[in-house]
TORPA-4810 file (N, C-alpha, C, O; in nm, 3 decimals):
<nodes>
NODE_1_0.416_2.705_-1.838_0.548_2.720_-1.776_0.628_2.822_-1.856_0.635_2.812_-1.979_M
NODE_2_0.687_2.920_-1.789_0.766_3.021_-1.858_0.895_2.959_-1.913_0.939_2.853_-1.868_S
NODE_3_0.953_3.028_-2.011_1.077_2.978_-2.072_1.189_2.971_-1.970_1.269_2.877_-1.971_K
NODE_4_1.194_3.071_-1.880_1.297_3.073_-1.775_1.285_2.950_-1.685_1.385_2.884_-1.655_C
NODE_5_1.161_2.921_-1.641_1.139_2.806_-1.553_1.164_2.676_-1.628_1.218_2.581_-1.572_L
NODE_6_1.124_2.671_-1.753_1.143_2.549_-1.833_1.292_2.515_-1.847_1.330_2.398_-1.838_K
NODE_7_1.374_2.617_-1.870_1.518_2.593_-1.882_1.575_2.534_-1.753_1.658_2.444_-1.757_N
NODE_8_1.529_2.585_-1.638_1.578_2.535_-1.511_1.530_2.392_-1.488_1.605_2.307_-1.439_K
NODE_9_1.405_2.365_-1.523_1.349_2.230_-1.506_1.425_2.131_-1.595_1.461_2.022_-1.549_V
NODE_10_1.449_2.168_-1.721_1.520_2.078_-1.813_1.662_2.050_-1.765_1.710_1.937_-1.775_D
NODE_11_1.728_2.153_-1.713_1.866_2.136_-1.665_1.870_2.040_-1.546_1.954_1.950_-1.541_S
NODE_12_1.779_2.060_-1.450_1.774_1.973_-1.332_1.736_1.830_-1.373_1.789_1.733_-1.318_I
NODE_13_1.645_1.819_-1.468_1.602_1.686_-1.511_1.717_1.609_-1.574_1.730_1.488_-1.553_R
NODE_14_1.803_1.679_-1.652_1.919_1.612_-1.711_2.016_1.565_-1.603_2.070_1.455_-1.611_R
NODE_15_2.038_1.650_-1.501_2.128_1.611_-1.393_2.076_1.489_-1.319_2.152_1.397_-1.288_T
NODE_16_1.945_1.488_-1.289_1.885_1.374_-1.220_1.893_1.248_-1.305_1.914_1.138_-1.253_L
NODE_17_1.875_1.264_-1.436_1.883_1.148_-1.525_2.023_1.089_-1.525_2.039_0.967_-1.530_K
NODE_18_2.125_1.176_-1.518_2.263_1.128_-1.508_2.285_1.053_-1.377_2.373_0.967_-1.368_N
NODE_19_2.204_1.084_-1.276_2.212_1.016_-1.147_2.117_0.896_-1.141_2.091_0.841_-1.034_N
NODE_20_2.066_0.855_-1.259_1.977_0.739_-1.271_1.841_0.764_-1.207_1.775_0.670_-1.161_A
NODE_21_1.798_0.890_-1.205_1.665_0.925_-1.152_1.579_0.980_-1.265_1.613_1.082_-1.325_L
NODE_22_1.469_0.914_-1.293_1.375_0.963_-1.393_1.263_1.040_-1.321_1.180_0.979_-1.252_E
NODE_23_1.260_1.170_-1.336_1.163_1.254_-1.268_1.091_1.340_-1.373_1.156_1.395_-1.462_V
NODE_24_0.961_1.351_-1.363_0.885_1.427_-1.461_0.912_1.576_-1.445_0.948_1.624_-1.338_S
NODE_25_0.893_1.647_-1.556_0.912_1.792_-1.553_0.813_1.858_-1.457_0.847_1.956_-1.391_A
NODE_26_0.690_1.804_-1.450_0.589_1.861_-1.361_0.632_1.851_-1.215_0.611_1.943_-1.137_A
NODE_27_0.692_1.735_-1.179_0.736_1.716_-1.041_0.849_1.812_-1.005_0.853_1.867_-0.895_A
NODE_28_0.940_1.833_-1.100_1.052_1.925_-1.075_1.001_2.068_-1.064_1.044_2.143_-0.976_I
NODE_29_0.909_2.106_-1.152_0.851_2.240_-1.146_0.781_2.263_-1.013_0.795_2.368_-0.952_E
NODE_30_0.705_2.162_-0.968_0.634_2.173_-0.842_0.729_2.192_-0.725_0.703_2.272_-0.635_S
NODE_31_0.842_2.116_-0.726_0.939_2.127_-0.617_1.005_2.264_-0.615_1.026_2.321_-0.508_K
NODE_32_1.038_2.318_-0.734_1.100_2.451_-0.740_1.005_2.556_-0.683_1.046_2.639_-0.602_I
NODE_33_0.879_2.551_-0.726_0.782_2.651_-0.678_0.751_2.634_-0.530_0.720_2.730_-0.459_L
NODE_34_0.759_2.507_-0.482_0.734_2.481_-0.340_0.843_2.541_-0.253_0.816_2.605_-0.152_E
NODE_35_0.971_2.518_-0.295_1.083_2.562_-0.212_1.119_2.708_-0.238_1.155_2.781_-0.145_L
NODE_36_1.108_2.752_-0.364_1.150_2.887_-0.399_1.046_2.952_-0.491_1.067_2.960_-0.612_Y
NODE_37_0.934_2.999_-0.433_0.831_3.062_-0.516_0.883_3.185_-0.591_0.831_3.222_-0.696_P
NODE_38_0.986_3.250_-0.535_1.047_3.365_-0.601_1.177_3.324_-0.669_1.279_3.392_-0.657_N
NODE_39_1.173_3.211_-0.741_1.294_3.155_-0.800_1.363_3.250_-0.898_1.485_3.246_-0.914_Y
NODE_40_1.284_3.338_-0.964_1.343_3.426_-1.064_1.446_3.521_-1.004_1.543_3.558_-1.070_E
NODE_41_1.426_3.559_-0.879_1.520_3.649_-0.812_1.613_3.575_-0.716_1.723_3.622_-0.688_T
NODE_42_1.569_3.459_-0.666_1.647_3.386_-0.565_1.740_3.282_-0.627_1.822_3.225_-0.555_D
NODE_43_1.729_3.255_-0.757_1.799_3.142_-0.817_1.951_3.158_-0.811_2.004_3.266_-0.836_W
NODE_44_2.019_3.049_-0.776_2.164_3.044_-0.773_2.205_2.898_-0.781_2.120_2.810_-0.781_S
NODE_45_2.337_2.873_-0.788_2.384_2.735_-0.791_2.349_2.661_-0.663_2.320_2.541_-0.665_S
NODE_46_2.350_2.733_-0.549_2.313_2.670_-0.422_2.165_2.633_-0.420_2.128_2.526_-0.371_D
NODE_47_2.080_2.721_-0.473_1.937_2.693_-0.480_1.913_2.571_-0.568_1.834_2.483_-0.533_V
NODE_48_1.981_2.565_-0.682_1.966_2.451_-0.773_2.005_2.321_-0.703_1.936_2.219_-0.716_R
NODE_49_2.116_2.324_-0.628_2.162_2.204_-0.557_2.061_2.162_-0.451_2.040_2.042_-0.430_A
NODE_50_1.998_2.259_-0.383_1.899_2.228_-0.281_1.777_2.161_-0.342_1.722_2.067_-0.284_E
NODE_51_1.734_2.208_-0.460_1.618_2.148_-0.527_1.648_2.004_-0.566_1.566_1.915_-0.546_V
NODE_52_1.768_1.982_-0.623_1.809_1.847_-0.663_1.816_1.755_-0.542_1.772_1.641_-0.547_I
NODE_53_1.872_1.806_-0.432_1.883_1.726_-0.310_1.746_1.689_-0.256_1.724_1.576_-0.212_K
NODE_54_1.652_1.785_-0.259_1.517_1.759_-0.207_1.445_1.655_-0.291_1.379_1.567_-0.238_A
NODE_55_1.459_1.665_-0.424_1.393_1.568_-0.513_1.452_1.430_-0.493_1.380_1.330_-0.489_I
NODE_56_1.586_1.424_-0.481_1.653_1.295_-0.459_1.606_1.231_-0.330_1.579_1.111_-0.326_T
NODE_57_1.596_1.310_-0.224_1.550_1.256_-0.095_1.405_1.209_-0.103_1.369_1.107_-0.043_Q
NODE_58_1.322_1.283_-0.177_1.182_1.243_-0.193_1.172_1.106_-0.260_1.093_1.022_-0.218_D
NODE_59_1.253_1.084_-0.363_1.247_0.957_-0.435_1.306_0.843_-0.353_1.260_0.729_-0.362_H
NODE_60_1.408_0.874_-0.274_1.468_0.769_-0.192_1.371_0.723_-0.082_1.376_0.608_-0.038_Q
NODE_61_1.284_0.813_-0.040_1.191_0.776_0.067_1.068_0.701_0.015_0.993_0.644_0.093_S
NODE_62_1.049_0.702_-0.120_0.928_0.638_-0.175_0.956_0.520_-0.266_0.869_0.435_-0.285_T
NODE_63_1.078_0.514_-0.321_1.106_0.404_-0.413_1.254_0.374_-0.419_1.335_0.455_-0.374_E
NODE_64_1.292_0.259_-0.473_1.432_0.221_-0.491_1.484_0.291_-0.615_1.417_0.292_-0.718_I
NODE_65_1.603_0.351_-0.605_1.661_0.419_-0.721_1.695_0.316_-0.827_1.762_0.216_-0.799_V
NODE_66_1.651_0.340_-0.950_1.673_0.243_-1.058_1.804_0.272_-1.130_1.823_0.383_-1.180_N
NODE_67_1.892_0.176_-1.136_2.017_0.186_-1.211_2.000_0.122_-1.347_1.919_0.031_-1.364_Y
NODE_68_2.075_0.168_-1.443_2.075_0.103_-1.575_2.163_-0.019_-1.567_2.273_-0.020_-1.623_A
NODE_69_2.117_-0.124_-1.499_2.194_-0.245_-1.478_2.103_-0.365_-1.493_1.981_-0.349_-1.490_S
NODE_70_2.160_-0.486_-1.511_2.078_-0.605_-1.533_1.982_-0.629_-1.417_2.011_-0.593_-1.303_P
NODE_71_1.866_-0.693_-1.448_1.767_-0.727_-1.345_1.827_-0.832_-1.252_1.884_-0.931_-1.298_V
NODE_72_1.813_-0.811_-1.122_1.872_-0.901_-1.025_1.773_-1.011_-0.986_1.651_-0.995_-0.993_Q
NODE_73_1.831_-1.123_-0.947_1.751_-1.231_-0.889_1.711_-1.189_-0.748_1.780_-1.107_-0.687_E
NODE_74_1.602_-1.243_-0.694_1.563_-1.210_-0.555_1.676_-1.239_-0.458_1.742_-1.342_-0.468_P
NODE_75_1.699_-1.149_-0.365_1.807_-1.164_-0.269_1.772_-1.270_-0.165_1.656_-1.287_-0.126_L
NODE_76_1.875_-1.341_-0.121_1.856_-1.437_-0.013_1.843_-1.360_0.118_1.871_-1.240_0.125_T
NODE_77_1.800_-1.430_0.221_1.784_-1.365_0.352_1.918_-1.314_0.402_1.926_-1.207_0.463_Q
NODE_78_2.025_-1.392_0.375_2.158_-1.349_0.418_2.199_-1.221_0.347_2.253_-1.130_0.410_H
NODE_79_2.175_-1.213_0.213_2.212_-1.094_0.137_2.133_-0.973_0.181_2.189_-0.864_0.194_Q
NODE_80_2.001_-0.990_0.205_1.920_-0.879_0.253_1.970_-0.827_0.387_1.974_-0.706_0.409_E
NODE_81_2.009_-0.919_0.476_2.060_-0.879_0.607_2.190_-0.804_0.592_2.214_-0.705_0.662_S
NODE_82_2.277_-0.850_0.500_2.406_-0.785_0.480_2.388_-0.644_0.423_2.453_-0.550_0.469_E
NODE_83_2.299_-0.629_0.321_2.275_-0.497_0.263_2.215_-0.403_0.366_2.252_-0.285_0.372_I
NODE_84_2.122_-0.455_0.448_2.060_-0.371_0.551_2.166_-0.320_0.649_2.163_-0.204_0.688_F
NODE_85_2.259_-0.408_0.687_2.365_-0.368_0.781_2.455_-0.263_0.719_2.494_-0.166_0.785_T
NODE_86_2.489_-0.281_0.588_2.574_-0.184_0.519_2.506_-0.049_0.509_2.568_0.054_0.537_Q
NODE_87_2.378_-0.048_0.470_2.306_0.078_0.457_2.289_0.148_0.591_2.293_0.270_0.599_E
NODE_88_2.270_0.069_0.697_2.257_0.128_0.831_2.386_0.198_0.870_2.383_0.305_0.930_K
NODE_89_2.501_0.136_0.835_2.631_0.198_0.865_2.650_0.325_0.783_2.696_0.426_0.835_T
NODE_90_2.614_0.319_0.654_2.630_0.434_0.567_2.540_0.549_0.608_2.579_0.665_0.598_V
NODE_91_2.418_0.519_0.655_2.323_0.623_0.693_2.373_0.708_0.809_2.326_0.819_0.829_N
NODE_92_2.469_0.655_0.885_2.524_0.730_0.997_2.621_0.838_0.951_2.657_0.926_1.029_A
NODE_93_2.663_0.833_0.823_2.757_0.931_0.770_2.679_1.049_0.714_2.570_1.029_0.660_M
NODE_94_2.732_1.175_0.725_2.656_1.293_0.687_2.637_1.311_0.538_2.542_1.378_0.497_P
NODE_95_2.723_1.252_0.454_2.714_1.277_0.310_2.680_1.152_0.232_2.717_1.139_0.116_T
NODE_96_2.610_1.060_0.296_2.584_0.932_0.232_2.461_0.939_0.142_2.362_1.002_0.177_V
NODE_97_2.469_0.876_0.026_2.354_0.857_-0.061_2.341_0.707_-0.084_2.436_0.644_-0.130_V
NODE_98_2.226_0.649_-0.052_2.209_0.505_-0.056_2.161_0.458_-0.192_2.068_0.513_-0.249_N
NODE_99_2.226_0.354_-0.243_2.188_0.291_-0.368_2.186_0.140_-0.349_2.269_0.085_-0.277_Y
NODE_100_2.092_0.073_-0.414_2.090_-0.072_-0.414_2.169_-0.118_-0.535_2.116_-0.117_-0.647_A
NODE_101_2.295_-0.157_-0.516_2.385_-0.191_-0.626_2.393_-0.341_-0.650_2.374_-0.419_-0.557_L
NODE_102_2.419_-0.381_-0.774_2.427_-0.524_-0.806_2.548_-0.589_-0.742_2.652_-0.525_-0.728_P
NODE_103_2.537_-0.715_-0.705_2.646_-0.791_-0.648_2.696_-0.894_-0.747_2.623_-0.936_-0.836_E
NODE_104_2.821_-0.933_-0.731_2.876_-1.040_-0.813_2.834_-1.172_-0.752_2.765_-1.177_-0.651_T
NODE_105_2.879_-1.279_-0.816_2.845_-1.412_-0.766_2.899_-1.434_-0.625_2.842_-1.509_-0.546_N
NODE_106_3.011_-1.368_-0.595_3.066_-1.376_-0.459_2.988_-1.281_-0.371_2.992_-1.159_-0.391_N
NODE_107_2.916_-1.334_-0.272_2.829_-1.251_-0.189_2.906_-1.153_-0.102_2.846_-1.065_-0.041_S
NODE_108_3.040_-1.167_-0.096_3.121_-1.079_-0.012_3.192_-0.972_-0.094_3.282_-0.906_-0.042_H
NODE_109_3.155_-0.952_-0.221_3.215_-0.847_-0.303_3.106_-0.776_-0.381_2.997_-0.830_-0.403_S
NODE_110_3.136_-0.654_-0.422_3.039_-0.570_-0.489_3.098_-0.519_-0.620_3.201_-0.452_-0.619_L
NODE_111_3.034_-0.550_-0.733_3.080_-0.503_-0.863_2.995_-0.384_-0.905_2.873_-0.385_-0.889_A
NODE_112_3.060_-0.283_-0.958_2.989_-0.162_-1.000_3.022_-0.132_-1.146_3.132_-0.161_-1.193_V
NODE_113_2.926_-0.074_-1.218_2.945_-0.036_-1.358_2.990_0.108_-1.366_2.991_0.181_-1.266_T
NODE_114_3.029_0.150_-1.487_3.068_0.290_-1.507_2.952_0.384_-1.476_2.971_0.492_-1.421_N
NODE_115_2.830_0.340_-1.512_2.712_0.423_-1.483_2.692_0.438_-1.332_2.657_0.545_-1.284_A
NODE_116_2.716_0.328_-1.257_2.705_0.333_-1.111_2.803_0.436_-1.054_2.767_0.518_-0.971_D
NODE_117_2.928_0.429_-1.102_3.032_0.517_-1.050_3.004_0.663_-1.084_3.015_0.751_-0.999_K
NODE_118_2.966_0.688_-1.209_2.937_0.826_-1.250_2.819_0.884_-1.173_2.822_1.000_-1.133_Q
NODE_119_2.716_0.802_-1.151_2.598_0.850_-1.079_2.633_0.886_-0.935_2.590_0.990_-0.885_A
NODE_120_2.711_0.800_-0.868_2.746_0.828_-0.729_2.842_0.946_-0.718_2.833_1.024_-0.624_L
NODE_121_2.935_0.960_-0.815_3.026_1.074_-0.815_2.946_1.205_-0.825_2.972_1.300_-0.751_V
NODE_122_2.849_1.208_-0.917_2.766_1.328_-0.934_2.686_1.359_-0.808_2.685_1.473_-0.761_S
NODE_123_2.619_1.256_-0.753_2.535_1.278_-0.636_2.619_1.312_-0.513_2.581_1.399_-0.435_T
NODE_124_2.730_1.244_-0.497_2.815_1.267_-0.380_2.878_1.406_-0.383_2.893_1.469_-0.278_Q
NODE_125_2.915_1.454_-0.501_2.971_1.589_-0.510_2.867_1.693_-0.470_2.899_1.792_-0.405_S
NODE_126_2.740_1.670_-0.509_2.633_1.761_-0.468_2.615_1.757_-0.316_2.596_1.861_-0.252_L
NODE_127_2.623_1.636_-0.259_2.608_1.623_-0.114_2.722_1.694_-0.040_2.704_1.741_0.072_A
NODE_128_2.839_1.700_-0.104_2.954_1.766_-0.043_2.951_1.917_-0.063_3.036_1.989_-0.009_L
NODE_129_2.854_1.967_-0.141_2.837_2.111_-0.152_2.883_2.173_-0.281_2.890_2.296_-0.290_G
NODE_130_2.916_2.094_-0.383_2.953_2.151_-0.512_2.909_2.054_-0.622_2.878_1.938_-0.596_F
NODE_131_2.908_2.103_-0.746_2.858_2.023_-0.858_2.968_2.006_-0.963_3.029_2.103_-1.006_E
NODE_132_2.991_1.882_-1.002_3.087_1.853_-1.108_3.013_1.844_-1.241_2.898_1.801_-1.247_L
NODE_133_3.081_1.885_-1.348_3.022_1.871_-1.480_3.022_1.724_-1.521_3.085_1.641_-1.456_S
NODE_134_2.949_1.694_-1.628_2.944_1.555_-1.675_3.083_1.505_-1.711_3.118_1.391_-1.680_E
NODE_135_3.164_1.589_-1.775_3.299_1.549_-1.812_3.385_1.526_-1.688_3.465_1.432_-1.685_Q
NODE_136_3.369_1.610_-1.587_3.446_1.593_-1.464_3.405_1.465_-1.392_3.489_1.395_-1.335_E
NODE_137_3.275_1.433_-1.394_3.228_1.308_-1.333_3.292_1.188_-1.403_3.330_1.091_-1.337_C
NODE_138_3.304_1.195_-1.535_3.368_1.086_-1.610_3.515_1.071_-1.569_3.564_0.959_-1.551_L
NODE_139_3.584_1.184_-1.553_3.726_1.180_-1.515_3.744_1.119_-1.377_3.833_1.037_-1.355_L
NODE_140_3.658_1.160_-1.283_3.669_1.107_-1.147_3.633_0.959_-1.144_3.701_0.880_-1.079_V
NODE_141_3.526_0.920_-1.216_3.482_0.781_-1.217_3.589_0.688_-1.273_3.598_0.572_-1.231_A
NODE_142_3.670_0.737_-1.366_3.778_0.655_-1.424_3.882_0.615_-1.319_3.955_0.518_-1.339_D
NODE_143_3.889_0.690_-1.210_3.986_0.661_-1.103_3.926_0.579_-0.989_3.988_0.563_-0.884_N
NODE_144_3.804_0.528_-1.009_3.738_0.445_-0.909_3.742_0.299_-0.954_3.719_0.270_-1.071_V
NODE_145_3.772_0.209_-0.861_3.779_0.066_-0.894_3.641_0.012_-0.936_3.539_0.078_-0.918_D
NODE_146_3.642_-0.109_-0.992_3.517_-0.172_-1.038_3.459_-0.270_-0.936_3.341_-0.303_-0.943_D
NODE_147_3.541_-0.316_-0.842_3.495_-0.415_-0.744_3.535_-0.370_-0.604_3.648_-0.326_-0.582_V
NODE_148_3.441_-0.383_-0.509_3.466_-0.344_-0.370_3.416_-0.454_-0.277_3.336_-0.540_-0.315_F
NODE_149_3.465_-0.448_-0.155_3.420_-0.547_-0.056_3.274_-0.527_-0.019_3.200_-0.623_0.003_N
NODE_150_3.231_-0.400_-0.012_3.093_-0.369_0.024_3.062_-0.227_-0.020_3.147_-0.157_-0.076_D
NODE_151_2.938_-0.185_0.007_2.894_-0.053_-0.037_2.972_0.059_0.032_3.003_0.161_-0.029_Y
NODE_152_3.003_0.041_0.160_3.078_0.143_0.233_3.214_0.165_0.169_3.261_0.279_0.161_A
NODE_153_3.278_0.057_0.122_3.407_0.070_0.054_3.392_0.145_-0.077_3.477_0.227_-0.114_S
NODE_154_3.282_0.117_-0.148_3.253_0.188_-0.272_3.239_0.337_-0.247_3.296_0.419_-0.320_F
NODE_155_3.165_0.374_-0.145_3.146_0.514_-0.109_3.277_0.580_-0.074_3.304_0.693_-0.115_L
NODE_156_3.360_0.509_0.003_3.491_0.564_0.041_3.578_0.585_-0.081_3.647_0.687_-0.092_T
NODE_157_3.575_0.488_-0.175_3.654_0.501_-0.297_3.612_0.621_-0.380_3.696_0.693_-0.432_G
NODE_158_3.481_0.643_-0.391_3.431_0.757_-0.468_3.470_0.889_-0.401_3.515_0.982_-0.467_V
NODE_159_3.453_0.896_-0.269_3.489_1.018_-0.195_3.638_1.049_-0.209_3.676_1.164_-0.228_T
NODE_160_3.722_0.945_-0.200_3.866_0.964_-0.216_3.899_1.014_-0.356_3.985_1.102_-0.371_T
NODE_161_3.832_0.960_-0.458_3.856_1.003_-0.596_3.815_1.150_-0.615_3.884_1.225_-0.683_A
NODE_162_3.703_1.189_-0.554_3.658_1.328_-0.564_3.760_1.421_-0.498_3.794_1.526_-0.554_I
NODE_163_3.807_1.384_-0.379_3.907_1.466_-0.308_4.035_1.477_-0.391_4.096_1.583_-0.397_K
NODE_164_4.075_1.366_-0.454_4.194_1.369_-0.537_4.178_1.464_-0.655_4.271_1.537_-0.690_G
NODE_165_4.059_1.463_-0.716_4.034_1.554_-0.828_4.036_1.699_-0.782_4.092_1.786_-0.849_Y
NODE_166_3.973_1.727_-0.666_3.971_1.863_-0.612_4.114_1.910_-0.582_4.150_2.023_-0.612_V
NODE_167_4.195_1.821_-0.521_4.335_1.855_-0.494_4.409_1.889_-0.624_4.488_1.983_-0.629_D
NODE_168_4.381_1.809_-0.728_4.445_1.833_-0.857_4.410_1.971_-0.912_4.497_2.041_-0.964_H
NODE_169_4.281_2.009_-0.901_4.240_2.139_-0.951_4.305_2.252_-0.871_4.348_2.352_-0.928_R
NODE_170_4.312_2.236_-0.738_4.376_2.339_-0.656_4.526_2.347_-0.686_4.582_2.456_-0.689_F
NODE_171_4.590_2.231_-0.709_4.732_2.232_-0.743_4.755_2.307_-0.874_4.852_2.382_-0.887_N
NODE_172_4.665_2.287_-0.972_4.677_2.359_-1.098_4.666_2.509_-1.076_4.742_2.587_-1.133_E
NODE_173_4.569_2.550_-0.992_4.549_2.693_-0.966_4.670_2.753_-0.895_4.714_2.862_-0.929_A
NODE_174_4.725_2.679_-0.794_4.842_2.728_-0.721_4.963_2.738_-0.815_5.040_2.833_-0.807_E
NODE_175_4.979_2.639_-0.903_5.090_2.642_-0.997_5.078_2.761_-1.091_5.178_2.827_-1.123_S
NODE_176_4.955_2.788_-1.137_4.933_2.902_-1.226_4.965_3.033_-1.154_5.024_3.124_-1.213_A
NODE_177_4.927_3.043_-1.025_4.957_3.164_-0.949_5.108_3.183_-0.934_5.159_3.294_-0.951_L
NODE_178_5.179_3.073_-0.902_5.324_3.082_-0.887_5.390_3.125_-1.018_5.478_3.210_-1.019_D
NODE_179_5.344_3.064_-1.130_5.402_3.097_-1.261_5.378_3.243_-1.296_5.468_3.312_-1.343_T
NODE_180_5.255_3.291_-1.272_5.223_3.430_-1.303_5.300_3.526_-1.213_5.343_3.632_-1.258_N
NODE_181_5.315_3.488_-1.084_5.391_3.573_-0.992_5.536_3.585_-1.037_5.594_3.694_-1.034_A
NODE_182_5.596_3.472_-1.079_5.735_3.475_-1.128_5.745_3.561_-1.253_5.842_3.636_-1.270_D
NODE_183_5.645_3.550_-1.341_5.647_3.630_-1.464_5.638_3.779_-1.433_5.706_3.860_-1.496_A
NODE_184_5.553_3.815_-1.335_5.539_3.956_-1.298_5.669_4.009_-1.236_5.714_4.119_-1.268_V
NODE_185_5.728_3.927_-1.146_5.855_3.969_-1.084_5.964_3.989_-1.190_6.040_4.086_-1.184_R
NODE_186_5.971_3.898_-1.286_6.070_3.908_-1.392_6.046_4.033_-1.477_6.140_4.102_-1.516_S
NODE_187_5.919_4.060_-1.504_5.885_4.178_-1.585_5.923_4.306_-1.513_5.978_4.398_-1.572_H
NODE_188_5.891_4.311_-1.382_5.925_4.430_-1.303_6.076_4.451_-1.298_6.125_4.563_-1.312_I
NODE_189_6.150_4.341_-1.278_6.297_4.351_-1.272_6.353_4.402_-1.405_6.445_4.483_-1.407_A
NODE_190_6.296_4.353_-1.516_6.343_4.396_-1.648_6.316_4.544_-1.671_6.402_4.617_-1.720_D
NODE_191_6.193_4.589_-1.633_6.160_4.731_-1.651_6.247_4.819_-1.562_6.288_4.927_-1.603_R
NODE_192_6.275_4.771_-1.439_6.359_4.849_-1.347_6.501_4.862_-1.402_6.563_4.969_-1.394_A
NODE_193_6.553_4.753_-1.460_6.688_4.756_-1.516_6.694_4.853_-1.635_6.790_4.928_-1.651_A
NODE_194_6.589_4.850_-1.718_6.585_4.940_-1.834_6.577_5.086_-1.789_6.641_5.173_-1.848_R
NODE_195_6.498_5.112_-1.684_6.487_5.249_-1.632_6.620_5.296_-1.573_6.662_5.410_-1.595_L
NODE_196_6.685_5.207_-1.496_6.814_5.243_-1.436_6.917_5.275_-1.544_6.998_5.367_-1.529_N
NODE_197_6.913_5.198_-1.654_7.008_5.221_-1.763_6.983_5.357_-1.828_7.077_5.429_-1.863_Q
NODE_198_6.854_5.391_-1.844_6.821_5.521_-1.902_6.867_5.635_-1.812_6.919_5.735_-1.860_K
NODE_199_6.848_5.620_-1.680_6.892_5.722_-1.585_7.043_5.738_-1.590_7.096_5.849_-1.588_V
NODE_200_7.113_5.624_-1.598_7.260_5.629_-1.603_7.307_5.696_-1.731_7.401_5.777_-1.730_E
NODE_201_7.241_5.663_-1.844_7.278_5.725_-1.971_7.252_5.876_-1.968_7.331_5.955_-2.018_N
NODE_202_7.138_5.913_-1.907_7.104_6.055_-1.897_7.209_6.131_-1.816_7.251_6.240_-1.853_F
NODE_203_7.250_6.070_-1.704_7.350_6.134_-1.619_7.483_6.151_-1.693_7.547_6.255_-1.685_S
NODE_204_7.523_6.046_-1.766_7.649_6.052_-1.841_7.644_6.160_-1.948_7.740_6.235_-1.966_T
NODE_205_7.531_6.167_-2.020_7.517_6.266_-2.126_7.519_6.408_-2.071_7.580_6.497_-2.130_N
NODE_206_7.451_6.427_-1.957_7.448_6.561_-1.896_7.589_6.603_-1.854_7.629_6.718_-1.876_V
NODE_207_7.664_6.510_-1.793_7.801_6.542_-1.752_7.887_6.580_-1.872_7.968_6.672_-1.866_K
NODE_208_7.868_6.506_-1.982_7.945_6.535_-2.103_7.908_6.673_-2.159_7.995_6.749_-2.201_A
NODE_209_7.778_6.703_-2.158_7.734_6.833_-2.209_7.789_6.947_-2.123_7.834_7.049_-2.175_D
NODE_210_7.783_6.928_-1.991_7.835_7.032_-1.901_7.985_7.052_-1.921_8.033_7.165_-1.919_I
NODE_211_8.059_6.942_-1.939_8.203_6.952_-1.963_8.232_7.029_-2.091_8.326_7.109_-2.095_G
NODE_212_8.152_7.006_-2.195_8.172_7.079_-2.320_8.144_7.227_-2.304_8.215_7.311_-2.359_G
NODE_213_8.039_7.258_-2.228_8.005_7.399_-2.204_8.118_7.470_-2.130_8.155_7.582_-2.164_I
NODE_214_8.170_7.403_-2.027_8.280_7.463_-1.950_8.401_7.489_-2.040_8.467_7.593_-2.028_R
NODE_215_8.431_7.396_-2.128_8.546_7.410_-2.216_8.526_7.528_-2.312_8.618_7.604_-2.341_Q
NODE_216_8.401_7.540_-2.361_8.371_7.651_-2.452_8.385_7.785_-2.381_8.438_7.881_-2.437_N
NODE_217_8.336_7.791_-2.256_8.347_7.915_-2.179_8.495_7.950_-2.156_8.534_8.066_-2.167_I
NODE_218_8.575_7.849_-2.124_8.718_7.873_-2.099_8.787_7.924_-2.224_8.870_8.014_-2.217_K
NODE_219_8.753_7.866_-2.338_8.815_7.910_-2.464_8.775_8.052_-2.498_8.857_8.133_-2.541_S
NODE_220_8.647_8.083_-2.477_8.598_8.219_-2.505_8.667_8.321_-2.416_8.700_8.431_-2.460_S
NODE_221_8.690_8.284_-2.292_8.755_8.374_-2.198_8.898_8.405_-2.242_8.942_8.520_-2.238_K
NODE_222_8.969_8.303_-2.285_9.107_8.322_-2.330_9.111_8.414_-2.451_9.197_8.502_-2.460_V
NODE_223_9.017_8.393_-2.546_9.014_8.476_-2.666_8.985_8.622_-2.633_9.047_8.713_-2.689_N
NODE_224_8.889_8.643_-2.542_8.853_8.780_-2.505_8.971_8.850_-2.437_9.001_8.965_-2.468_I
NODE_225_9.037_8.781_-2.343_9.149_8.843_-2.270_9.267_8.871_-2.363_9.343_8.966_-2.342_L
NODE_226_9.282_8.789_-2.465_9.397_8.809_-2.556_9.380_8.936_-2.638_9.480_8.994_-2.682_S
NODE_227_9.257_8.980_-2.658_9.233_9.103_-2.733_9.275_9.228_-2.654_9.311_9.331_-2.711_R
NODE_228_9.269_9.216_-2.522_9.305_9.331_-2.439_9.448_9.321_-2.384_9.485_9.397_-2.295_F
NODE_229_9.526_9.232_-2.436_9.663_9.217_-2.386_9.748_9.336_-2.433_9.739_9.373_-2.550_A
NODE_230_9.830_9.398_-2.347_9.917_9.511_-2.384_10.046_9.459_-2.447_10.098_9.353_-2.409_L
NODE_231_10.098_9.537_-2.545_10.226_9.492_-2.608_10.340_9.502_-2.507_10.338_9.590_-2.421_P
NODE_232_10.433_9.417_-2.515_10.545_9.416_-2.419_10.643_9.529_-2.453_10.663_9.559_-2.571_S
NODE_233_10.705_9.593_-2.351_10.803_9.701_-2.369_10.938_9.644_-2.405_10.981_9.540_-2.354_K
NODE_234_11.008_9.717_-2.496_11.143_9.672_-2.534_11.244_9.776_-2.498_11.205_9.893_-2.492_T
NODE_235_11.371_9.747_-2.473_11.480_9.841_-2.444_11.462_9.910_-2.314_11.545_9.992_-2.276_G
</nodes>
């Protein structure tokens, strides 16, 4: 495996591990070469997301995703029926990722761990078409509740938290644009005022210089004419 391919495989493997998916490097390498044999020239963030999505779908179709959570007791027939109904509802949504999550003692509520929330935030953001960093996933997960009525509510809570975080980032960008625009306008106004003052000073100085020149010319004229003045006649 080339160093370039190894770096991509290791990066994808870390992301999948954060999503509670343990996938071998060989499997990831095989999927990359299968989907993008010319990965060296075709590689992009979108290509990376497609590879992760394909691997995730492959594992969901062959095995249950393993969470770092306590081993569960066998589900009752009622619980199996309820989970099946919830997953069937979720599967109808375009951005759904199905997980078998632990339940609390109350069969009508669903408790989730921080690892559960972070994993779904990461996977759901990829399904929505963008990738959050590990730190961003932690920030979003902190705004998700720990207990839900069912899996669909959990999914809705995560999606709402992601949208809230995206809105926050856009608000920050818009605020920065407004602040910079105000700063530019203020700078332009200041430079314009300074230029106008210089023009006004220049005009005043020129008028003063011209007035002095005129006065000098007038004085010189009087002196010259006085030299040619004829003496006055007497008697």
